[in-house]
N, C-alpha and C positions, 0 to 999 in steps of 0.2 A: 434373551439373545441380544448382544450389543450390535451396534452397527459395524458392518465390515470395513467401513472407511473411517479412520480416526479423525479425519478433517470434518466430515459430516457430523460426527459425534461432538466434536469441539464447538462447531458453529451452532449446535442446538442449545448450547448453554447461554445463560444470561451474560451481560457485559462483564461482571466481576469474575465469572468462571472461565473466561477466555484467556488462555495463556498466549500472549502475543508472539513471543519468541517461538514457541512450539508451532503456532499456526503458520508463521513464515517458513519454518523449516519443513513443515508438511507440504506447503506449496512447492518448495524446492524439490520434493521427492519426484515430481513429474519429470524434471530434467535430470535428476540424479536418483534413479530407482534404488540404488544400494545405499542411500544416505543413512548414516547413523544419527538419527534425530536425538536420541538420549545422549550420545557422545558430545554433540554440539551444545546441547543444553547444559551439560556438565562443564563445558568450556566457559560458557557465560557465567556459571556459578563460580568457577575458579577465578575468573577475572574480577568478579565482585568481591570475593574473599581477599584477593590481593589488595584491592582498593581499600577495603575496610581495615586491613592490617596497617595501612598508612595513616588512618584517621585518628587523631586524639579523641578520647571519649567526649570531650566538651565541644567538638567541632560543630559550628552552626551551618546552616544551609549554604551560605556563600562560600565558606571554607570547603565544604563538600564538593561544590561545583568546581572550584579551583582545582581541587585534588583530582576530580574525575577528568577534567580537561588535561591536566598534566600527565595523568596516567595513560589515557587512551591516545592522545594526540602527540605529546612530546616523547614519552617513554616508549610506547608501543608503535608509534608511527602511523596510526590510522589517519586517513585523509580522504577528501573527496576526489573522485576520479574524473577530473575535468577534461583530461586528454581523450578518454574513450567513454564518454558519458553514456552512450547508447549500447554499450556491451551488455548483453542480458545478464552476465555474471554479477553485475552491480546490483541487480534486483533480487539475488538469492542470498539469504543470510549466511549459509554455509560458506559461500565464496567470499563474502565480506569478511567473515572471521578468518578465513585462510589467507586472503590476499591483502587484508587490512586496508581495503579501499571500497568505496561504494558511491551511491547517489544520496541525495538528502534524506529520502525516506528510510532507506535501509540503515544508514549511519544513525539516524534518529532512533530507529527501533533498538539498535544495539545500545545506544547512549541511554535510552530510557530503561532498558532491561538491566543494564549494569547499575545505573544510578538508583533505580528503585530498590534493588537488593542492598544498596549501601545507604538506604534511609531517605532518599530524595523522592518526593511525590511529583515526579516529572510527568507532564502530559504532552501529547502530540498536538500540533497545530497544522491544519490543512491550509496553510497560507497560499495565496495564488502563486503558482509558478515554482514554489520552492518550499518543501516541508520543513517545519521548524519545531522547536520544543519550548515549553513554557514551565515556569515554576513560580508559585506564589511565595513571596518573601516579605515578611513583615508588612502585610497590607498592600504591597506593590507587586507588579507582575514583571518577572525577569523573562525575556524572550531570547532564546539561545539558538545558534546555528551550528549543529554538529558537522555539517558539510565543510564549514570553515573553522574547524578547531574549537567549536563550542563557544565562539565569541558572543557576548551579549549585544543585542541590537537596540539602538536608541529609537525613539519615535521618528526622528528624521531619517534613520536608516530604513525603517519599515515603510515610510511613505515614499522614499526613493524607489524601493523595490516595487511597490504598488504602481508607481508611475511607469515602470518599465513593462509591466504585464497587463495593465488594465487600459483598454482603449478609451479615449475621452468620451466617445459616444455611449459607453456602457455605464456611465456614472449618473445618468439622469440630469445632466447639466451642472452637477456639482464639481468643482475642481477636486482633484485627488487629495490636495492638502486639507480639504474640509470634510472628507469622508470620515465617518466615525471608525476609528481603528478597531474598536472592540469587536465589531462584527467579523473581522478577519482573524481574530485571535481566540475564537471559541475553541475549547478543547475538542479534539477529534475522538470519536468513539473507536473502539478497536475494529469494528466491522468497517468503518469508514477508512481507517488506515489500510486495512487489507484490500479494500476495493480500489484505493488509489494505487497501491503497489501493483495490483493485477492489471489496472488500466495501463500503467507504464509498460508492463510486459506484453500486453495485448498489442499495443501500438508498435513495439519493437518487432514482434513476430509478424505483424501485418506488413510493416515496411520492408522486412527482409524476406517476405514470401515463404513463411514456414507455417502452412495451414494446420498441420497436425499439432504443433506447439500452441498455436493460436486457439485451437479447439480445447486443449487441456486447460488453458487459462480461462476460457469462457465457461467451462464446466465448473471450475473453482469459483468464478465470479457469481454464478447462479446459485451456488451453495451459500456464499457470503451474503448476497443480495437477491433473494428469489424474486423480488418485485422489480428487478432491473429489466424492463420489457424491451428496451433497445438491445440489450445483450441477448435476449431470447430470440429476437428477430435475426440478429447477426449470426447466432449459432445455427439457426435454421438455414440461412443462406450458405453458411460454410459447409454444413452437412450436404447440401445439394451439390456444391462444388466438389466435395469428396465422394460423391455418388452414394451417400448413405440416404437413400430417398425416403425410407420410412421414418427415420429420425427427423429428417428435414420437414416432412409433412406434419409430424406431430408438433414440432416447435412453431411452425408457421400457423397451424390451426389454433394453437394456444394463443399465439400473439394476436391473431385477428379476432379471437373471442374477447381478449382483454382490451384491445385497442381498436374497436370498430370504427372510430372516427380518426384514426391515424392519417397523416397527410399522404402516406405511401400505401394506403390500404388497397387501392385498385391494383397496384403492382403486385402486392402480396397475394391478392386473390387470384390474379392471373397465374402466379407461380403455383398456387394450390391446385388449380385445374391441371396444370402441366405435371405436377408431382403425383396427383391422383392417378393419371393415366400411366405414368411410369411405374407406380407401385402395383397397379392392376396387372401389368405385364410381368411383374416379378412373381406373381402367384402361380 
């Protein structure tokens, strides 16, 4: 018997077995229950086939990147949605494909998925404040920004971006200019990419007061990162708000067992007492 949930089944695989495009589309099924996942994966395949048709057989990696950028951003008109950055549609890969716009992480996922199929070993980078893509080229590292048309970023560009997002007190006294860049350019694993995407969505739904959507995102997050204890606590509190008292009790019991020294443990234990009596009344 296979798992009833294809997302749970996908997340049970090792890193190499996780199809990132499929995982992003399965996340989108919460907001779009009738979503044709295979149809959208076919669309990504067709984009890659069109790109490959333009590449001469002897094209090196730099030529492939130039062709990928021209194809996605010049010819098809994909671009970053700076005007309405926090529109949840920017975080769903089906909408990115349909509307040809998104945020750094979803445009990077599309860029990697099309580029990989055209022979580019692209990797995601969880850069602070803005997701990027990297590619090793002849012993050097090319860092690209799909939100801005796939432009390559220099060391000076990257340090300028760090300056904008890292508060001086967070660097342990080192000026941003002297921080080792390599630590910010580590390749992101697929689960890390999905967790970052889900955190974006969670924040949007929390800000816009959509607890049911927030709950769906937290459920996905705890499949991607079962060890995310803050998410477990957050889901317990959300269940309580939604008057799902038994589910709230279970999550907060699990959280207090896993985090007996958490700074908020007294508050959580008080809620457990309250939920215990609420659940007793339900029987």
